[in-house]
Biopython code that builds the backbone (N, CA, C, O; Angstrom):
import numpy as np
from Bio.PDB.StructureBuilder import StructureBuilder

atoms = [
    (1, "MET", "N", (0.836, -1.024, -0.166)),
    (1, "MET", "CA", (0.040, -0.036, 0.022)),
    (1, "MET", "C", (1.145, 1.167, 0.042)),
    (1, "MET", "O", (2.240, 1.205, 0.602)),
    (2, "ASP", "N", (0.393, 2.260, -0.868)),
    (2, "ASP", "CA", (1.266, 3.509, -0.825)),
    (2, "ASP", "C", (1.028, 4.335, 0.559)),
    (2, "ASP", "O", (0.134, 4.073, 1.363)),
    (3, "THR", "N", (1.959, 5.349, 0.692)),
    (3, "THR", "CA", (1.598, 6.295, 1.872)),
    (3, "THR", "C", (1.819, 7.416, 1.407)),
    (3, "THR", "O", (2.775, 7.756, 0.710)),
    (4, "VAL", "N", (0.525, 8.337, 1.946)),
    (4, "VAL", "CA", (0.591, 9.929, 1.759)),
    (4, "VAL", "C", (0.897, 10.624, 3.291)),
    (4, "VAL", "O", (0.213, 10.560, 4.312)),
    (5, "PHE", "N", (1.986, 11.199, 3.084)),
    (5, "PHE", "CA", (2.703, 11.763, 4.436)),
    (5, "PHE", "C", (2.465, 13.372, 4.606)),
    (5, "PHE", "O", (2.362, 14.149, 3.657)),
    (6, "ILE", "N", (2.412, 13.657, 5.705)),
    (6, "ILE", "CA", (2.832, 15.185, 6.343)),
    (6, "ILE", "C", (3.585, 14.936, 7.373)),
    (6, "ILE", "O", (3.504, 14.020, 8.192)),
    (7, "GLU", "N", (4.470, 15.969, 7.276)),
    (7, "GLU", "CA", (5.827, 15.892, 8.276)),
    (7, "GLU", "C", (5.771, 17.238, 8.810)),
    (7, "GLU", "O", (5.541, 18.286, 8.205)),
    (8, "ASP", "N", (6.042, 17.028, 10.153)),
    (8, "ASP", "CA", (6.624, 18.303, 10.836)),
    (8, "ASP", "C", (5.336, 19.614, 10.730)),
    (8, "ASP", "O", (5.690, 20.777, 10.535)),
    (9, "LEU", "N", (4.135, 19.317, 10.856)),
    (9, "LEU", "CA", (3.131, 20.293, 10.883)),
    (9, "LEU", "C", (3.058, 20.967, 12.196)),
    (9, "LEU", "O", (2.597, 20.479, 13.228)),
    (10, "ARG", "N", (3.482, 21.955, 12.065)),
    (10, "ARG", "CA", (3.795, 22.875, 13.526)),
    (10, "ARG", "C", (2.102, 23.664, 13.729)),
    (10, "ARG", "O", (1.523, 24.322, 12.865)),
    (11, "ILE", "N", (1.669, 23.391, 14.925)),
    (11, "ILE", "CA", (0.282, 24.341, 15.354)),
    (11, "ILE", "C", (0.366, 24.598, 16.383)),
    (11, "ILE", "O", (0.899, 23.856, 17.208)),
    (12, "GLU", "N", (-0.255, 25.994, 16.715)),
    (12, "GLU", "CA", (-0.136, 26.437, 18.262)),
    (12, "GLU", "C", (-1.336, 25.777, 18.661)),
    (12, "GLU", "O", (-2.169, 25.385, 17.845)),
    (13, "THR", "N", (-1.474, 25.608, 20.232)),
    (13, "THR", "CA", (-2.768, 25.125, 20.972)),
    (13, "THR", "C", (-2.294, 25.279, 22.344)),
    (13, "THR", "O", (-1.192, 25.630, 22.768)),
    (14, "VAL", "N", (-3.523, 24.890, 23.032)),
    (14, "VAL", "CA", (-3.478, 25.445, 24.701)),
    (14, "VAL", "C", (-3.438, 23.377, 24.794)),
    (14, "VAL", "O", (-4.216, 22.551, 24.318)),
    (15, "ILE", "N", (-2.274, 23.226, 25.550)),
    (15, "ILE", "CA", (-1.881, 21.867, 25.557)),
    (15, "ILE", "C", (-1.108, 21.813, 27.053)),
    (15, "ILE", "O", (-0.197, 22.586, 27.349)),
    (16, "GLY", "N", (-1.600, 20.826, 27.890)),
    (16, "GLY", "CA", (-0.707, 20.562, 29.138)),
    (16, "GLY", "C", (-1.613, 20.445, 30.529)),
    (16, "GLY", "O", (-2.797, 20.777, 30.578)),
    (17, "ILE", "N", (-0.966, 19.996, 31.483)),
    (17, "ILE", "CA", (-1.800, 19.479, 32.615)),
    (17, "ILE", "C", (-1.532, 20.792, 33.554)),
    (17, "ILE", "O", (-2.461, 21.180, 34.262)),
    (18, "TYR", "N", (-0.304, 21.471, 33.574)),
    (18, "TYR", "CA", (-0.169, 22.619, 34.772)),
    (18, "TYR", "C", (-0.909, 23.664, 34.476)),
    (18, "TYR", "O", (-1.347, 23.911, 33.352)),
    (19, "ASP", "N", (-1.114, 24.452, 35.669)),
    (19, "ASP", "CA", (-1.725, 25.737, 35.346)),
    (19, "ASP", "C", (-1.313, 26.756, 34.481)),
    (19, "ASP", "O", (-1.998, 27.567, 33.857)),
    (20, "TRP", "N", (0.140, 26.574, 34.540)),
    (20, "TRP", "CA", (0.589, 27.877, 33.797)),
    (20, "TRP", "C", (0.397, 27.070, 32.124)),
    (20, "TRP", "O", (0.178, 28.051, 31.414)),
    (21, "GLU", "N", (0.382, 26.345, 31.583)),
    (21, "GLU", "CA", (0.434, 25.477, 30.511)),
    (21, "GLU", "C", (-1.189, 26.054, 29.818)),
    (21, "GLU", "O", (-1.408, 26.196, 28.615)),
    (22, "ARG", "N", (-2.110, 26.299, 30.862)),
    (22, "ARG", "CA", (-3.346, 26.083, 30.552)),
    (22, "ARG", "C", (-3.719, 27.713, 30.118)),
    (22, "ARG", "O", (-4.738, 28.002, 29.492)),
    (23, "LYS", "N", (-2.744, 28.672, 30.552)),
    (23, "LYS", "CA", (-2.705, 30.249, 29.958)),
    (23, "LYS", "C", (-1.959, 30.382, 28.723)),
    (23, "LYS", "O", (-1.992, 31.495, 28.198)),
    (24, "ILE", "N", (-1.291, 29.463, 28.153)),
    (24, "ILE", "CA", (-0.246, 29.884, 26.829)),
    (24, "ILE", "C", (-0.778, 28.955, 25.873)),
    (24, "ILE", "O", (-1.546, 28.004, 26.022)),
    (25, "ARG", "N", (-0.197, 29.439, 24.837)),
    (25, "ARG", "CA", (-0.311, 28.725, 23.572)),
    (25, "ARG", "C", (1.189, 27.871, 23.228)),
    (25, "ARG", "O", (2.237, 28.489, 23.043)),
    (26, "GLN", "N", (1.106, 26.442, 23.181)),
    (26, "GLN", "CA", (2.388, 25.948, 22.697)),
    (26, "GLN", "C", (2.280, 25.336, 21.405)),
    (26, "GLN", "O", (1.148, 25.158, 20.955)),
    (27, "VAL", "N", (3.367, 24.957, 20.680)),
    (27, "VAL", "CA", (3.496, 24.330, 19.352)),
    (27, "VAL", "C", (3.539, 23.014, 19.853)),
    (27, "VAL", "O", (4.135, 22.648, 20.866)),
    (28, "VAL", "N", (2.684, 22.134, 18.864)),
    (28, "VAL", "CA", (3.103, 20.772, 18.887)),
    (28, "VAL", "C", (3.251, 20.467, 17.538)),
    (28, "VAL", "O", (2.720, 21.161, 16.671)),
    (29, "ALA", "N", (4.005, 19.374, 17.258)),
    (29, "ALA", "CA", (4.263, 19.035, 15.660)),
    (29, "ALA", "C", (3.576, 17.740, 15.422)),
    (29, "ALA", "O", (3.506, 16.845, 16.264)),
    (30, "LEU", "N", (3.047, 17.690, 14.169)),
    (30, "LEU", "CA", (2.177, 16.296, 13.790)),
    (30, "LEU", "C", (3.177, 15.713, 12.780)),
    (30, "LEU", "O", (3.799, 16.468, 12.033)),
    (31, "ASP", "N", (3.330, 14.467, 12.746)),
    (31, "ASP", "CA", (3.779, 13.725, 11.518)),
    (31, "ASP", "C", (2.482, 12.785, 11.197)),
    (31, "ASP", "O", (1.748, 12.389, 12.102)),
    (32, "LEU", "N", (2.319, 12.539, 10.137)),
    (32, "LEU", "CA", (1.134, 11.790, 9.743)),
    (32, "LEU", "C", (1.360, 10.760, 8.684)),
    (32, "LEU", "O", (1.743, 11.270, 7.631)),
    (33, "GLU", "N", (1.248, 9.597, 8.656)),
    (33, "GLU", "CA", (1.547, 8.760, 7.461)),
    (33, "GLU", "C", (-0.203, 7.973, 7.303)),
    (33, "GLU", "O", (-0.808, 7.351, 8.177)),
    (34, "MET", "N", (-0.551, 8.215, 6.212)),
    (34, "MET", "CA", (-1.771, 7.476, 5.792)),
    (34, "MET", "C", (-1.972, 6.823, 4.606)),
    (34, "MET", "O", (-1.803, 7.449, 3.559)),
    (35, "ALA", "N", (-2.382, 5.400, 4.582)),
    (35, "ALA", "CA", (-2.365, 4.469, 3.670)),
    (35, "ALA", "C", (-3.253, 5.047, 2.673)),
    (35, "ALA", "O", (-4.297, 5.600, 3.020)),
    (36, "PHE", "N", (-2.815, 4.927, 1.153)),
    (36, "PHE", "CA", (-3.802, 5.603, 0.055)),
    (36, "PHE", "C", (-3.043, 4.763, -1.114)),
    (36, "PHE", "O", (-1.842, 4.547, -1.276)),
    (37, "ASP", "N", (-4.199, 4.363, -1.878)),
    (37, "ASP", "CA", (-3.781, 3.873, -3.114)),
    (37, "ASP", "C", (-3.567, 4.978, -4.094)),
    (37, "ASP", "O", (-4.442, 5.782, -4.417)),
    (38, "ASN", "N", (-2.236, 4.960, -4.584)),
    (38, "ASN", "CA", (-1.842, 6.379, -5.348)),
    (38, "ASN", "C", (-2.255, 6.183, -6.977)),
    (38, "ASN", "O", (-2.359, 7.089, -7.803)),
    (39, "ARG", "N", (-2.445, 4.830, -7.182)),
    (39, "ARG", "CA", (-2.563, 4.305, -8.511)),
    (39, "ARG", "C", (-3.387, 5.105, -9.342)),
    (39, "ARG", "O", (-2.843, 5.705, -10.269)),
    (40, "LYS", "N", (-4.914, 5.241, -9.120)),
    (40, "LYS", "CA", (-5.647, 6.227, -9.799)),
    (40, "LYS", "C", (-5.387, 7.798, -10.020)),
    (40, "LYS", "O", (-5.658, 8.461, -11.021)),
    (41, "PRO", "N", (-4.784, 8.220, -8.809)),
    (41, "PRO", "CA", (-4.464, 9.649, -9.125)),
    (41, "PRO", "C", (-3.137, 9.653, -10.264)),
    (41, "PRO", "O", (-3.093, 10.350, -11.278)),
    (42, "ALA", "N", (-2.311, 8.892, -9.901)),
    (42, "ALA", "CA", (-0.909, 9.051, -10.723)),
    (42, "ALA", "C", (-1.305, 8.386, -12.436)),
    (42, "ALA", "O", (-0.515, 8.356, -13.380)),
    (43, "ALA", "N", (-2.456, 8.002, -12.437)),
    (43, "ALA", "CA", (-3.019, 7.643, -13.866)),
    (43, "ALA", "C", (-3.927, 8.807, -14.480)),
    (43, "ALA", "O", (-3.982, 8.957, -15.701)),
    (44, "SER", "N", (-4.637, 9.626, -13.602)),
    (44, "SER", "CA", (-5.408, 10.427, -14.132)),
    (44, "SER", "C", (-4.728, 11.797, -14.021)),
    (44, "SER", "O", (-5.082, 12.703, -14.777)),
    (45, "ASP", "N", (-3.655, 12.005, -13.003)),
    (45, "ASP", "CA", (-3.106, 13.258, -12.637)),
    (45, "ASP", "C", (-4.086, 14.368, -12.521)),
    (45, "ASP", "O", (-3.993, 15.446, -13.109)),
    (46, "LYS", "N", (-5.247, 13.926, -11.527)),
    (46, "LYS", "CA", (-6.244, 14.954, -11.016)),
    (46, "LYS", "C", (-6.141, 14.998, -9.582)),
    (46, "LYS", "O", (-5.884, 13.944, -9.000)),
    (47, "ILE", "N", (-6.325, 16.195, -8.837)),
    (47, "ILE", "CA", (-6.513, 16.459, -7.590)),
    (47, "ILE", "C", (-7.615, 15.493, -7.016)),
    (47, "ILE", "O", (-7.445, 14.755, -6.045)),
    (48, "ALA", "N", (-8.726, 15.600, -7.728)),
    (48, "ALA", "CA", (-9.826, 15.094, -7.175)),
    (48, "ALA", "C", (-9.716, 13.429, -7.053)),
    (48, "ALA", "O", (-10.709, 12.756, -6.775)),
    (49, "ASP", "N", (-8.662, 12.956, -7.242)),
    (49, "ASP", "CA", (-8.411, 11.527, -7.250)),
    (49, "ASP", "C", (-7.588, 11.038, -6.177)),
    (49, "ASP", "O", (-7.502, 9.842, -5.898)),
    (50, "THR", "N", (-6.764, 12.298, -5.357)),
    (50, "THR", "CA", (-5.916, 11.965, -4.514)),
    (50, "THR", "C", (-6.392, 12.089, -3.021)),
    (50, "THR", "O", (-7.500, 12.533, -2.722)),
    (51, "LEU", "N", (-5.556, 11.703, -2.204)),
    (51, "LEU", "CA", (-5.845, 11.908, -0.908)),
    (51, "LEU", "C", (-5.132, 13.388, -0.772)),
    (51, "LEU", "O", (-3.918, 13.591, -0.775)),
    (52, "ASP", "N", (-6.064, 14.268, -0.666)),
    (52, "ASP", "CA", (-5.865, 15.756, -0.684)),
    (52, "ASP", "C", (-5.068, 16.165, 0.729)),
    (52, "ASP", "O", (-5.725, 16.664, 1.642)),
    (53, "TYR", "N", (-3.749, 15.955, 0.867)),
    (53, "TYR", "CA", (-3.029, 16.220, 1.933)),
    (53, "TYR", "C", (-3.248, 17.682, 2.575)),
    (53, "TYR", "O", (-3.410, 17.824, 3.787)),
    (54, "LYS", "N", (-3.240, 18.660, 1.747)),
    (54, "LYS", "CA", (-3.556, 20.180, 2.079)),
    (54, "LYS", "C", (-4.970, 20.166, 2.838)),
    (54, "LYS", "O", (-5.156, 20.718, 3.922)),
    (55, "ALA", "N", (-5.864, 19.514, 2.172)),
    (55, "ALA", "CA", (-7.093, 19.391, 3.027)),
    (55, "ALA", "C", (-6.911, 18.704, 4.404)),
    (55, "ALA", "O", (-7.505, 19.167, 5.378)),
    (56, "VAL", "N", (-6.157, 17.678, 4.513)),
    (56, "VAL", "CA", (-6.197, 16.814, 5.592)),
    (56, "VAL", "C", (-5.303, 18.025, 6.620)),
    (56, "VAL", "O", (-5.671, 18.284, 7.766)),
    (57, "ALA", "N", (-4.506, 18.452, 6.184)),
    (57, "ALA", "CA", (-3.570, 19.632, 6.995)),
    (57, "ALA", "C", (-4.403, 20.721, 7.474)),
    (57, "ALA", "O", (-4.357, 21.127, 8.635)),
    (58, "LYS", "N", (-5.058, 21.125, 6.699)),
    (58, "LYS", "CA", (-6.106, 22.294, 7.127)),
    (58, "LYS", "C", (-7.064, 22.142, 8.105)),
    (58, "LYS", "O", (-7.332, 23.041, 8.903)),
    (59, "ARG", "N", (-7.762, 20.725, 8.092)),
    (59, "ARG", "CA", (-8.394, 20.301, 8.646)),
    (59, "ARG", "C", (-7.981, 20.203, 10.203)),
    (59, "ARG", "O", (-8.653, 20.599, 11.156)),
    (60, "LEU", "N", (-6.679, 19.563, 10.234)),
    (60, "LEU", "CA", (-6.251, 19.285, 11.577)),
    (60, "LEU", "C", (-5.578, 20.531, 11.911)),
    (60, "LEU", "O", (-5.261, 20.545, 13.100)),
    (61, "ILE", "N", (-5.280, 21.487, 11.332)),
    (61, "ILE", "CA", (-4.713, 23.046, 11.970)),
    (61, "ILE", "C", (-5.939, 23.553, 12.636)),
    (61, "ILE", "O", (-5.950, 23.995, 13.785)),
    (62, "ALA", "N", (-7.145, 23.451, 11.722)),
    (62, "ALA", "CA", (-8.443, 24.109, 12.497)),
    (62, "ALA", "C", (-8.797, 23.771, 13.606)),
    (62, "ALA", "O", (-9.151, 24.529, 14.509)),
    (63, "PHE", "N", (-8.707, 22.119, 13.652)),
    (63, "PHE", "CA", (-9.107, 21.337, 14.965)),
    (63, "PHE", "C", (-8.124, 21.727, 16.220)),
    (63, "PHE", "O", (-8.512, 22.296, 17.241)),
    (64, "VAL", "N", (-6.990, 21.379, 15.994)),
    (64, "VAL", "CA", (-5.979, 21.409, 16.902)),
    (64, "VAL", "C", (-5.758, 23.058, 17.377)),
    (64, "VAL", "O", (-5.678, 23.253, 18.590)),
    (65, "GLU", "N", (-5.674, 24.069, 16.591)),
    (65, "GLU", "CA", (-5.747, 25.405, 17.192)),
    (65, "GLU", "C", (-6.661, 25.823, 18.247)),
    (65, "GLU", "O", (-6.357, 26.553, 19.191)),
    (66, "SER", "N", (-7.933, 25.247, 17.993)),
    (66, "SER", "CA", (-9.191, 25.347, 18.755)),
    (66, "SER", "C", (-9.343, 24.570, 20.103)),
    (66, "SER", "O", (-10.098, 24.855, 21.033)),
    (67, "SER", "N", (-8.540, 23.617, 20.018)),
    (67, "SER", "CA", (-8.544, 22.553, 21.105)),
    (67, "SER", "C", (-7.765, 22.928, 22.359)),
    (67, "SER", "O", (-6.709, 23.543, 22.210)),
    (68, "THR", "N", (-8.223, 22.590, 23.674)),
    (68, "THR", "CA", (-7.489, 22.683, 24.953)),
    (68, "THR", "C", (-7.408, 21.562, 25.854)),
    (68, "THR", "O", (-7.708, 21.630, 27.046)),
    (69, "PHE", "N", (-6.958, 20.433, 25.207)),
    (69, "PHE", "CA", (-6.725, 19.078, 25.794)),
    (69, "PHE", "C", (-5.496, 19.028, 26.745)),
    (69, "PHE", "O", (-4.499, 19.728, 26.569)),
    (70, "GLN", "N", (-5.629, 18.239, 27.658)),
    (70, "GLN", "CA", (-4.616, 18.499, 28.541)),
    (70, "GLN", "C", (-3.439, 17.570, 28.253)),
    (70, "GLN", "O", (-2.282, 17.819, 28.594)),
    (71, "LEU", "N", (-3.853, 16.416, 27.560)),
    (71, "LEU", "CA", (-2.776, 15.599, 27.186)),
    (71, "LEU", "C", (-2.778, 15.288, 25.692)),
    (71, "LEU", "O", (-3.762, 15.217, 24.955)),
    (72, "VAL", "N", (-1.141, 15.068, 25.300)),
    (72, "VAL", "CA", (-0.907, 14.759, 24.053)),
    (72, "VAL", "C", (-1.515, 13.342, 23.495)),
    (72, "VAL", "O", (-1.671, 13.129, 22.292)),
    (73, "GLU", "N", (-1.805, 12.498, 24.419)),
    (73, "GLU", "CA", (-2.497, 11.233, 23.997)),
    (73, "GLU", "C", (-3.949, 11.702, 23.372)),
    (73, "GLU", "O", (-4.237, 11.529, 22.188)),
    (74, "THR", "N", (-4.677, 12.218, 24.177)),
    (74, "THR", "CA", (-5.950, 12.617, 24.204)),
    (74, "THR", "C", (-6.055, 13.446, 22.613)),
    (74, "THR", "O", (-6.778, 13.002, 21.721)),
    (75, "LEU", "N", (-5.405, 14.415, 22.486)),
    (75, "LEU", "CA", (-5.146, 15.072, 21.219)),
    (75, "LEU", "C", (-5.058, 14.083, 19.912)),
    (75, "LEU", "O", (-5.979, 13.959, 19.104)),
    (76, "ALA", "N", (-3.919, 13.464, 19.842)),
    (76, "ALA", "CA", (-3.361, 12.624, 18.923)),
    (76, "ALA", "C", (-4.526, 11.482, 18.866)),
    (76, "ALA", "O", (-4.609, 10.924, 17.772)),
    (77, "GLU", "N", (-5.274, 11.126, 19.691)),
    (77, "GLU", "CA", (-6.307, 10.244, 19.361)),
    (77, "GLU", "C", (-7.663, 10.739, 18.403)),
    (77, "GLU", "O", (-8.281, 10.096, 17.555)),
    (78, "ARG", "N", (-7.868, 12.193, 18.914)),
    (78, "ARG", "CA", (-8.935, 12.907, 18.470)),
    (78, "ARG", "C", (-8.292, 13.117, 17.048)),
    (78, "ARG", "O", (-9.065, 12.858, 16.125)),
    (79, "CYS", "N", (-7.219, 13.474, 16.740)),
    (79, "CYS", "CA", (-6.510, 13.755, 15.435)),
    (79, "CYS", "C", (-6.946, 12.775, 14.594)),
    (79, "CYS", "O", (-7.631, 13.038, 13.605)),
    (80, "ALA", "N", (-6.481, 11.224, 15.011)),
    (80, "ALA", "CA", (-6.512, 10.257, 14.165)),
    (80, "ALA", "C", (-8.028, 9.935, 13.835)),
    (80, "ALA", "O", (-8.272, 9.451, 12.730)),
    (81, "GLU", "N", (-9.166, 10.196, 14.815)),
    (81, "GLU", "CA", (-10.519, 9.895, 14.507)),
    (81, "GLU", "C", (-10.943, 10.737, 13.283)),
    (81, "GLU", "O", (-11.477, 10.236, 12.293)),
    (82, "ILE", "N", (-10.575, 12.501, 13.466)),
    (82, "ILE", "CA", (-10.851, 12.907, 12.332)),
    (82, "ILE", "C", (-10.470, 12.544, 10.966)),
    (82, "ILE", "O", (-11.254, 12.654, 10.024)),
    (83, "VAL", "N", (-9.313, 12.127, 10.855)),
    (83, "VAL", "CA", (-8.558, 11.996, 9.784)),
    (83, "VAL", "C", (-9.392, 10.557, 9.137)),
    (83, "VAL", "O", (-9.760, 10.523, 7.962)),
    (84, "LEU", "N", (-9.564, 9.665, 9.887)),
    (84, "LEU", "CA", (-9.822, 8.434, 9.713)),
    (84, "LEU", "C", (-11.659, 8.479, 9.086)),
    (84, "LEU", "O", (-12.111, 7.846, 8.132)),
    (85, "ALA", "N", (-12.434, 9.483, 10.043)),
    (85, "ALA", "CA", (-13.833, 9.595, 9.910)),
    (85, "ALA", "C", (-14.095, 10.346, 8.179)),
    (85, "ALA", "O", (-14.922, 9.983, 7.344)),
    (86, "GLU", "N", (-13.011, 11.537, 8.062)),
    (86, "GLU", "CA", (-13.749, 12.423, 7.412)),
    (86, "GLU", "C", (-12.908, 12.335, 5.874)),
    (86, "GLU", "O", (-13.274, 13.057, 4.947)),
    (87, "PHE", "N", (-11.935, 11.526, 5.746)),
    (87, "PHE", "CA", (-11.081, 11.143, 4.692)),
    (87, "PHE", "C", (-11.073, 9.907, 4.375)),
    (87, "PHE", "O", (-11.501, 9.085, 5.186)),
    (88, "ASP", "N", (-10.516, 9.453, 2.948)),
    (88, "ASP", "CA", (-10.695, 8.232, 2.656)),
    (88, "ASP", "C", (-9.605, 7.447, 3.102)),
    (88, "ASP", "O", (-8.895, 6.938, 2.235)),
    (89, "VAL", "N", (-9.280, 7.210, 4.592)),
    (89, "VAL", "CA", (-8.175, 6.665, 4.918)),
    (89, "VAL", "C", (-8.604, 5.508, 5.829)),
    (89, "VAL", "O", (-9.546, 5.667, 6.606)),
    (90, "ARG", "N", (-7.765, 4.049, 5.736)),
    (90, "ARG", "CA", (-8.300, 3.148, 6.445)),
    (90, "ARG", "C", (-7.052, 2.700, 7.229)),
    (90, "ARG", "O", (-7.065, 1.621, 7.822)),
    (91, "TRP", "N", (-6.044, 3.453, 7.243)),
    (91, "TRP", "CA", (-5.243, 3.361, 8.477)),
    (91, "TRP", "C", (-4.070, 4.505, 8.513)),
    (91, "TRP", "O", (-3.722, 5.042, 7.462)),
    (92, "LEU", "N", (-3.579, 4.796, 9.555)),
    (92, "LEU", "CA", (-2.584, 5.985, 9.680)),
    (92, "LEU", "C", (-1.964, 5.606, 10.800)),
    (92, "LEU", "O", (-2.466, 4.909, 11.681)),
    (93, "ARG", "N", (-0.521, 6.197, 10.784)),
    (93, "ARG", "CA", (0.311, 6.389, 11.839)),
    (93, "ARG", "C", (0.648, 7.943, 12.125)),
    (93, "ARG", "O", (1.195, 8.691, 11.314)),
    (94, "LEU", "N", (0.231, 8.286, 13.401)),
    (94, "LEU", "CA", (0.332, 9.560, 13.396)),
    (94, "LEU", "C", (1.293, 9.894, 14.774)),
    (94, "LEU", "O", (1.108, 9.184, 15.762)),
    (95, "LYS", "N", (2.161, 10.813, 14.823)),
    (95, "LYS", "CA", (3.412, 10.781, 15.956)),
    (95, "LYS", "C", (2.832, 12.585, 16.131)),
    (95, "LYS", "O", (2.785, 13.412, 15.220)),
    (96, "LEU", "N", (2.533, 12.747, 17.265)),
    (96, "LEU", "CA", (2.251, 14.111, 17.963)),
    (96, "LEU", "C", (3.306, 14.315, 19.089)),
    (96, "LEU", "O", (3.382, 13.625, 20.106)),
    (97, "ALA", "N", (4.202, 15.485, 18.721)),
    (97, "ALA", "CA", (5.205, 15.789, 19.538)),
    (97, "ALA", "C", (5.136, 17.190, 20.172)),
    (97, "ALA", "O", (4.546, 18.088, 19.572)),
    (98, "LYS", "N", (5.745, 17.416, 21.415)),
    (98, "LYS", "CA", (5.388, 18.637, 21.931)),
    (98, "LYS", "C", (7.015, 18.799, 22.110)),
    (98, "LYS", "O", (7.695, 18.012, 22.770)),
    (99, "PRO", "N", (7.502, 19.891, 21.449)),
    (99, "PRO", "CA", (8.772, 20.136, 21.517)),
    (99, "PRO", "C", (9.088, 21.012, 22.910)),
    (99, "PRO", "O", (8.276, 21.757, 23.457)),
    (100, "GLY", "N", (10.366, 20.766, 23.326)),
    (100, "GLY", "CA", (10.843, 21.458, 24.475)),
    (100, "GLY", "C", (10.004, 21.230, 25.915)),
    (100, "GLY", "O", (10.126, 22.033, 26.839)),
    (101, "ALA", "N", (9.267, 20.222, 25.989)),
    (101, "ALA", "CA", (8.447, 19.648, 27.047)),
    (101, "ALA", "C", (9.321, 19.286, 28.102)),
    (101, "ALA", "O", (9.040, 19.845, 29.162)),
    (102, "VAL", "N", (10.303, 18.514, 28.138)),
    (102, "VAL", "CA", (11.001, 18.040, 28.486)),
    (102, "VAL", "C", (12.533, 18.756, 28.570)),
    (102, "VAL", "O", (13.101, 18.804, 27.479)),
    (103, "ARG", "N", (13.277, 19.319, 29.715)),
    (103, "ARG", "CA", (14.410, 19.996, 29.439)),
    (103, "ARG", "C", (15.639, 18.888, 29.104)),
    (103, "ARG", "O", (15.796, 17.856, 29.756)),
    (104, "GLY", "N", (16.289, 19.205, 28.224)),
    (104, "GLY", "CA", (17.211, 18.458, 27.552)),
    (104, "GLY", "C", (16.899, 17.459, 26.458)),
    (104, "GLY", "O", (17.679, 16.615, 26.018)),
    (105, "SER", "N", (15.680, 17.666, 26.089)),
    (105, "SER", "CA", (15.178, 16.634, 24.788)),
    (105, "SER", "C", (14.547, 17.566, 23.857)),
    (105, "SER", "O", (13.987, 18.620, 24.160)),
    (106, "LYS", "N", (14.702, 17.046, 22.644)),
    (106, "LYS", "CA", (13.935, 17.861, 21.419)),
    (106, "LYS", "C", (12.518, 17.864, 21.380)),
    (106, "LYS", "O", (11.896, 18.810, 20.898)),
    (107, "ALA", "N", (11.842, 16.619, 21.974)),
    (107, "ALA", "CA", (10.519, 16.621, 21.707)),
    (107, "ALA", "C", (9.952, 15.408, 22.715)),
    (107, "ALA", "O", (10.732, 14.494, 22.985)),
    (108, "VAL", "N", (8.712, 15.395, 23.225)),
    (108, "VAL", "CA", (8.420, 14.163, 23.994)),
    (108, "VAL", "C", (6.886, 14.211, 23.171)),
    (108, "VAL", "O", (6.320, 15.235, 22.789)),
    (109, "GLY", "N", (6.474, 13.018, 23.044)),
    (109, "GLY", "CA", (5.111, 12.845, 22.506)),
    (109, "GLY", "C", (4.430, 11.394, 22.709)),
    (109, "GLY", "O", (4.512, 10.664, 23.697)),
    (110, "VAL", "N", (3.775, 11.190, 21.569)),
    (110, "VAL", "CA", (3.084, 9.941, 21.434)),
    (110, "VAL", "C", (3.170, 9.285, 19.796)),
    (110, "VAL", "O", (3.365, 10.159, 18.950)),
    (111, "VAL", "N", (3.073, 8.154, 19.369)),
    (111, "VAL", "CA", (3.134, 7.626, 18.239)),
    (111, "VAL", "C", (1.780, 6.830, 18.091)),
    (111, "VAL", "O", (1.864, 5.984, 18.982)),
    (112, "ILE", "N", (0.610, 6.653, 17.459)),
    (112, "ILE", "CA", (-0.437, 5.938, 17.383)),
    (112, "ILE", "C", (-0.711, 5.429, 16.145)),
    (112, "ILE", "O", (-0.550, 6.115, 15.136)),
    (113, "GLU", "N", (-1.128, 4.241, 16.105)),
    (113, "GLU", "CA", (-1.433, 3.620, 14.750)),
    (113, "GLU", "C", (-2.878, 3.293, 14.662)),
    (113, "GLU", "O", (-3.166, 2.426, 15.487)),
    (114, "ARG", "N", (-3.864, 3.678, 13.963)),
    (114, "ARG", "CA", (-5.280, 3.362, 14.026)),
    (114, "ARG", "C", (-5.864, 2.883, 12.875)),
    (114, "ARG", "O", (-5.629, 3.602, 11.904)),
    (115, "GLY", "N", (-6.610, 1.821, 12.625)),
    (115, "GLY", "CA", (-7.063, 1.460, 11.550)),
    (115, "GLY", "C", (-6.528, 0.140, 10.992)),
    (115, "GLY", "O", (-5.676, -0.408, 11.692)),
    (116, "ALA", "N", (-6.865, -0.438, 9.904)),
    (116, "ALA", "CA", (-6.170, -1.548, 9.268)),
    (116, "ALA", "C", (-5.407, -1.385, 8.189)),
    (116, "ALA", "O", (-6.061, -1.130, 7.178)),
    (117, "LYS", "N", (-4.261, -1.441, 8.050)),
    (117, "LYS", "CA", (-3.080, -1.339, 7.347)),
    (117, "LYS", "C", (-3.423, -2.317, 6.056)),
    (117, "LYS", "O", (-3.351, -3.530, 6.257)),
    (118, "PRO", "N", (-3.765, -1.877, 4.833)),
    (118, "PRO", "CA", (-3.989, -2.767, 3.580)),
    (118, "PRO", "C", (-2.838, -3.405, 3.416)),
    (118, "PRO", "O", (-1.808, -2.893, 3.854)),
    (119, "ALA", "N", (-2.813, -4.664, 2.739)),
    (119, "ALA", "CA", (-1.383, -5.110, 2.041)),
    (119, "ALA", "C", (-0.991, -4.557, 1.172)),
    (119, "ALA", "O", (0.075, -4.893, 0.655)),
]
sb = StructureBuilder()
sb.init_structure("model")
sb.init_model(0)
sb.init_chain("A")
sb.init_seg("    ")
for serial, (resi, resn, name, xyz) in enumerate(atoms, 1):
    if name == "N":
        sb.init_residue(resn, " ", resi, " ")
    sb.init_atom(name, np.array(xyz, "f"), 0.0, 1.0, " ", f" {name:<3s}", serial, name[0])
structure = sb.get_structure()
């Protein structure tokens, strides 16, 4: 199966469990891999036949910017649910990172896989 990806999509949101985090906006970074059969769009050369990664990104940006979750786990799960429900995607791997959350590390976060990966 082919994979369409979005890498290092940076979005500002309210995220965190501490009182000070609830008062500021922080950047989260999304990496997304989505199973999609690219043969039809490759043959037609038409955007209508593709998994429109710009539409996916715009939808996730709108959602994440307006969210106020405490846990990156919750935010990652909700983002995965949106992609699976609203786009023609049966499997995805989503990495949600919170840069600078732990001193000395580049980022922390979660990686989740949802759906059934086609052969």
